[in-house]
N, C-alpha and C positions, 0 to 999 in steps of 0.2 A: 388281389393287390390294389391298393388305393392309388389311382392315377387320375389327373384332372379329366373330367368329361370333355368331349369335343366342344360343348357349348359353354364351358367354364371360362369366364374372363381371366381367371388366374392362370390358365394355360396359354394365354396370349399376351403375357405381360410385356414382352419386348415391344410390341406394337403400342400397348397402352402407355408405356413409358414416354413415348413421343408426344403424348397429349399434355399440353401445358397444365400444371397443377396436380397431375395425377402421379402418385408414387408407384414405382415398379413393384408389383406384388411378388414377382419371382425373386427379386433381390431381398425383400423382406422375409420371405419364407426361407431363403438360403441363409440369411443371418440367424434366424431363429434356430435352425438346425446346427449351424456352425458354433454358436455360442451357448447352446444348451438351454434354449427357451422352450421349444416344442419339438417333439419327435413323433413320427408316425407310429401308432400302436402296433405291436407285433412286427416291427420292421424287418427283423431277420428272417421272418417267414413270408415276406412279401406284403405285409401290412393288411389291415382290414378297414374297409371303407367306412368313414363316418366316426372313427374313433382315434383319439389323439392322446398322447402322454406328454406330461410336462417334465422337462429336464430340470437340473438344479436351479438355474436362474428363473425358469418359468414357474417352478413350484413356489419359489420365494416371492416372486412378483404376484402370483395369484393369491398367496397367503396375505400379502400386504394389502391387496385390494379387498379381500374378504374381511380382514381386520379393520380396515378403514370403514367399511360398511357397518360392521358390528359395533364399532365405537360410536359412529355418528347416527345410527338408527336405533340401537338398543341401549347401550351404556350411557350415552349422552345424546338423547334423541334430538335431531334438528339443531345440534350445536347449543343446546340449552335454551333455545328460544321458547317463547310462550305461544301457545296456539290461538286459534280464533276465539276461544273461550276465556282468554286472559290468563290461563293457568299453564304451568310447565307441561310439556309433552311427556307422557308416561308410556314406556314400552317394556315388555318382558320377553325373555327368550324361551323357546322350546326346541327340542330336537326329536323329530319324528321318524318312524321307520320308512324304509323304501317300499316295503310290502305292507299294504293295508288290507283290511277285509274287503273282498270283492264288491260287497254292496256299497262301499264308499264310492266306487267309480260308477255304479249304477245311479246313485243319488246325484252325483255331480254331473251326470250326463255324458261321461267319457265313454262308457260301454256302448251306448246307443248312438251317440252323435260325434264321437271323436274319429271321424273318417274323412279321408280326402279322396276326391275322384282321380283315379289313376288310368293312364293310357300306356299300353305296351307297343313296342315296335316288334312286329312279328318276325322280322328278319334278324335283327341284332339281339333280340330278347331283352333290350333295355327298357326300363320303366321310369315314368316321370309323372309329376302331378299335372293333371289336365288344366287346373286353374292357374298354372304358371306358364302356360303356353302363350307366347306372343307371336304375332304374325307381322312381318315387315314387307310392305308393298313398295315397289318402285312406281311412283305415282306423280302425275302432273295435275290431275283434277281430283282434289281430295273429297269434294262433295259427294261424288258418286259412291263412296265407300262407307258412308255413315251408317247405313241401315242393314246391309246384307253382305255376305261374303262374296267378293268378286270372283267370278268363274273364268274370266278371260284375261286376267292380269297375272303376271308372274309374281310369286311371293315366296318367302322362305319362312321357316319356323325357327323359333329360338325359345329356349327355356329361360325364364326370368320371373322374378316375383312381381315386378312392376314394368311398365313400358320404359321407364327411365333406365332400369337395369338392362333391358333389352337393347336400348340405344348404346349403352356402354359396351355391350358385347359386340355389336355391329362395328362400333368405333374401333375396337381392338382386334377385330378379325375381318378385314376388308374383303377377304376371298369369298365371303358369303354372297357378295353382290357383284360377282363378275358380270360383264367386263368392267364395271365401275370399281375403281380403287379409291379409297377415301384419303385423299391427300389434303394437307393444309387444314383449314378451319372446319369445325364440326359444331353446328349450332343446334340447340334443342329448345323447344318451346312447348309448354303444355297446351293442348288443344281442347280437351275436356277431361273428365275424370278417368276415362278409359283409353284415351288416344293421345299420342304425342306425335308431333311433326318434327322430323329431323332434316336439317339442311346440310348436305355434304358437298364440299367443294372438290370437284374433280379437276384435272389439268385443263380440260376443255369446256366443261359445263358445270352447272350446279344441279345436283340431283336432289329432288325432294323425296323423302321417305315417310311413309305413314306407318307408325308403330302402334299396334293395338293389342291389348290383352283379349284373347279369344274366349268367348263365353263357353261354358261346358255344354250348353244346349247346342251351340253351333258345331262343336266337335261331334256330338252325337249325330247331327243331321248331315255333316259334311266330312266325316273322318276319312272318306276315300279321297277327298280333294286336298286335304291338308298334308303337307310334306312332313316327314319325320324330322325332328330337330337334329338327329344324329347323321342321317345320310341325305336328307332332302328328297328322298323318294316318296312318291305318292302311293296310295292304296296299300300301305303296310301298317297303318295304325289301327288298333282295336278301338271299339267304343269305350268311353270312360266307365270304370267300375269303381265302386266304393272299396276303400282299403283302410282297415283299422290301424291306427298308429301306435297302439300300446303293445309292448313286449309282454309275453306271459310265460309263466312257469308253473310248477306244481309243488304243493307242500305235502309232506308225509310220504308214505311208502307206495301208495297206489296212485298211478297217473290216470285220473279220470276227470270228468267235468266238475265233480264235487270238490276236487283238490286244486282246481285251477285258480291261480292268483295272478296279479299283474304287477309289473314294475311301475312305480308311480311315474306319470307323465308330468307332474308338477308337485311342488312341495306344499302348495297352499292348502290342499284338502286335509292334510295332517293337522294343520292349525285349526281348521274349522271343527273337526271331530273332537279336539281336545279343548274347545272353547269353554265348556261347562266346568271341566276339571280345573282349568286355570282360574276361573272366577271363584270357584269354591275353595281353592287351596292357597290363594294369595290375597293380598289386600288391594288389588287393583280396582279402580272405580272408573266408570264411563266418563269421558272417552279414554281409551287406552289401545295400545297396539301389541300384537304378538308377532315376533319375528322368528324366522327359521332359515337356515342355509343348508344346502345339501344337494346330492346327486338326483337327477331326473333322467328319464329315458323316453325317447320317442323313435319309433321305427321309421325314420325319414327315408323315403324311397330314393330321393336324389340328394344325399348330403353333398355339399359342395362349398367352394370358397373357403378353403382351409378350415379353421375351427368355427366359422360363422354358423354353419348349419351341420350339427353333429347329432349322432344318435345317443350319445351319453354326454351330459353336460351338467353344470352346476348352477344353481339358482340362489338368489338372496331375495327373499320375499317378506314383506311386512303386511299383515292384515290389521288395519286400524279400524276399530269398532267405535261407533258413535251414535248419538241419538239421530233419528231420521231428519229432524228439523235443522240439524247442524251439519249434515253430510256434505252439502254443496260447498260450504266454507272450508271443511277439512279436505275435500278433494282439491280445491284450488291451492290450499296450503302445501299439501304433499307434492302436487304437480310442480309448483314453482321451486320448492326446496330441492327436489331431485334433480332438476335441471341445473340449479346452482351448485349442487354437490359434484356432479360430473365435471363442471367447469373448474372446481376447486382442486381437482387432482390431475389436471393436465389436459383437459379437452376443451378449454376455452378457445373460441375462434369461430370462423365461418363454417367449419366442418360439423358443428353441433347445432341441431335445431330442435325445437319443441313443436310437435304437430298435433293439433286437436283433431280427433276423428270426426268425419262427417256422420250424419245420422244414419246413412245407409251402411256404414261400416260397423256400427255398434252391434254387440251381442244383444239378444232379445231382452236380457235382464239388465244391461248396462245403462246407467244414467249419464255416462260421460266417460271417455277414455282419451288419454293423450299418450303419445309416444315420444320419448327422447330418442332422437335418431342421429346417427353419425354417417358422414360421407366416407365410406370405405373405398379403397382404390377400385374394387370390383363392382361397386354400385354407382360410382361417379358417372354422370353428374348428379345422380339421385342419391338417396340416403337409405340406410338399413337400420332396422329397429335395434336399439340398445336396451331400452327399458320401457315397460308399459305401466302407466298409472291409471287404474280403472276404478270407477265408482260402480261397485257390484251390487249396490242396494242390499236387500235382505235375502237375496236369492239363495246363497249357499247355506246359511243357517236354517232357512225355511225348508230347503230340500232335505237336509240331514235330519231335521226334526220330523219331517213327514215320513222318511224311509226308516228311521231308527226307532221312532216312538219315544225318544228322549225329549224332555222339555228343554229347549235351548233359549228360552226367553230370559231377559235380564230384568231383575227387579231393581229399579232406580229409586232409592230412598230420598233423593234430593229433588224429585219431581212430583208432579201431581198437585192436588188441591191443598191449599194452605189451611191447616187445622187451627182451632182456637188456641191451642198451647204453643203455637208458633212453628210447629214441625210440619212436615209435608206428608200427605197420605201415601205418596209413592206411586210409581207408574211401572207397569210391566210391558215390555215391548221386545221385538226382535231388532237388534241393532243393525244399522247399515254399516257397510264395510268399504273402506278405501284401500286399494291394493297397489302399492308400488312394488313391481316385480322386475328385478334386474337379472340379467344373465351374466354371471361372472366370467365365463369363457369369452363371450362377446366383448365384455368390458376389457379383458386383457388384450384381446385382438385390436380393439379400437385404440387402446393406449400404446400398443406397439406400433400400429400404423401411424398414429399421430407423432410419436416420438422419433420415428425413422427420419434421419436427416442426412443429406449429402452436401459436403462442402469441398469442392475440388481443389481449393487453395490449401487445404490441410494435408499433411503428409499421409494420413490415413483418412480418406474422405467420408467414410460412413461412421455415424455415431447416433446414439439413442438419447433423446432429450427427455428422459423420464422426470416427472415431478419427484423431488426427493422422498416424499412420503411413499411413493410406489416403487421406487428404484430397488431392485433386489440386492445390489451392493451399495451400501451407504457411503463407504469411503475406502480408500486403499492407502496403505503405508508402504513406501518403497525406500530401500537404501539405494543411493545413486550407484554405488559399486559394492561388490560383495567382499569388502575388506576394510581395513583401517577403522574398525570399531563401529562402522555404520550399520551392519546387520544387527548388532546387539542393541543399539539405540532404537532401530526400527522395530525390533521385536518387543521392546519394553513399551513403546508407544502403541503398538498394535494391541498388546494385552490390555492396556488401559482403556482404549476405545472399545475393545470387544466387551469388556466388563460393563461399560456404560451403555453401549448402543447395540450390542449383539442381539437383543430381543427384537429389534426393529429390522434387522437384515444383516447381511454379511459385512464384516470388516476384513478386507482382503489384504494380503501381504505376499510379496514375491520378490526374489532377488535375482531371478534369471532373465536373460536377454537384455538388450539395450533399454534404457529408460524410455526411448521413443516407442518401442514396440510394446512395452508394458502400458504406457499411456493409451496407445491405440486399442489394446485389448480391453482396457477399462471403458474407453469411449463406446466400443461396440456393445459392451454389457450395460451401458447406461449409468455407470458410477459417476456421481456428480462431482466428487472432490478427491484429489490425490494429494497426499502429503509425502514429500520427499526429504529424506535425511541425506545431507551432502557434507562436503568438507567444511562449509561455513557453520553447519550445525555444531560441529565439534568444538568450535571456538566461541560462538556467540549465542548458542542455544536457540537458534531460530530454524524454521523449516520452510521449504517452498510449498505453497498451496497452489495447485493447478485447477482451474475451473474447466469443467468438461465442455460447456456451451461455447465459451469464447476462446478457450485454449490459453487464456492469460494466466500469468503467474505472479504471485505476491509472496511476501515473507511475513510470518508471524512468529511469536515466541512459542516454543514447544509446549510451554505451560498454558498456552491459550488455545490449543488445538481442540480440546474437549468442549470448551465454551463456544468456540467458532462453529463446531459441528452441531451443538445443541441448538443454537439460534436458528440454524437452517433446516434442521430436521423437526423442529417443534417439540423437542424433548422437554 
């Protein structure tokens, strides 16, 4: 059964809700279940940890996000802008298999290097990533803790991806630091790359906390001293061991090593192995992109925070190939565009940041990486990765060329020495690759968290402020009462709008319950506009338009409804 782990901030949302600016994750999860956005997979059997299903509204919302990416990255790349070379951006799609030849993953480095250091709690049998272990010290003199693990100071262990996430957990679960309880203000300041200092105001004193990500080597040397994150008991943790994150299965009738294959951990490699076929069978010229969306699988040992870290997830990845001399410009182009794109669909504001990786964070082949990060309720005051934009150089194509024996060089007829006849000699090279890789499930979760709004002055205080492009229900048509010809007029208007806009999302209609309850239901579903047929409609051919965000109502002619909706949906 999938239940929040003891260290999961999502399991302590009541405390988190009291923190200014942080939305209550338990309320968001409850609304997702109640309105059919997200369900626990296999729920009637107790659930399965790390897997989630999308209900009717969630499936529509995720489709809208996928289609928005597809339109803006493949069909009309970068909104029709010209790239650094002055030419329109060109991209083509592929759809590749979940199961690839096992040697694909050997070439990519996943078989040999796609491992995480894992630590087991010998008593509870729970397992977690060693590199996500943060230690929190009750400290007054910070200097003495910079270089070695303190043996004489009380401390607790927390599972978190970053010190900031650990602080958020401590903030939402004050029982971890008895007898101190974290009342009032809670300030966090970065101390260095691996250490955060937290200042917690108690009733009687100010407590300084040192929050530090524990190095894997420290755990190996001091695993008997470090408390378990689950029970805070010492001498129960094992030394870190490597754990491969890929799921495997077998093809054919015989289950042996020769038949062993893997479920892909990313969609990108399918693009790289089809690079030559795309070049040979289309008229694409450098620079160009190849895009792919689809399911990927990672055997996360500690899936947590709702759909943020799952074992099955969907990606939307573009591999953009270019000449090495132009790669830095294209990296900057896609980095900036992807940040702008997320803002355009509803994530504009302080909760979205673009973070350039430091040199010590980069993969050995990377020439630059940036993350679009969102401040989720469970990462606040820190951020969680939403999308990575990576300058991968020529690493992937070079690796696949080496392991497969296929020539993956590109012959560029428009480069090279200028010949007497005015043509070019041409140049053969391995293209460099810029990879904007987005997680659609994390995108949906970020949009849900951003959209969740409470207004206690409204009859129904919860509503979802989705951007109209992403909203699963685009509009609703209601008869005020279920009589006097109003249902028939509502049905006719609903049919008209459904023919025009149904491909973008649901056009809802409902004649049951009071109009206030129907509005409230649409508010929780994130429907931006409701059109109501009432008594006045039957006399002057106007309808009431209700705006979800403001609750305000205006009247327009029934013959103007389609144009009104088209203007706001961008049809």
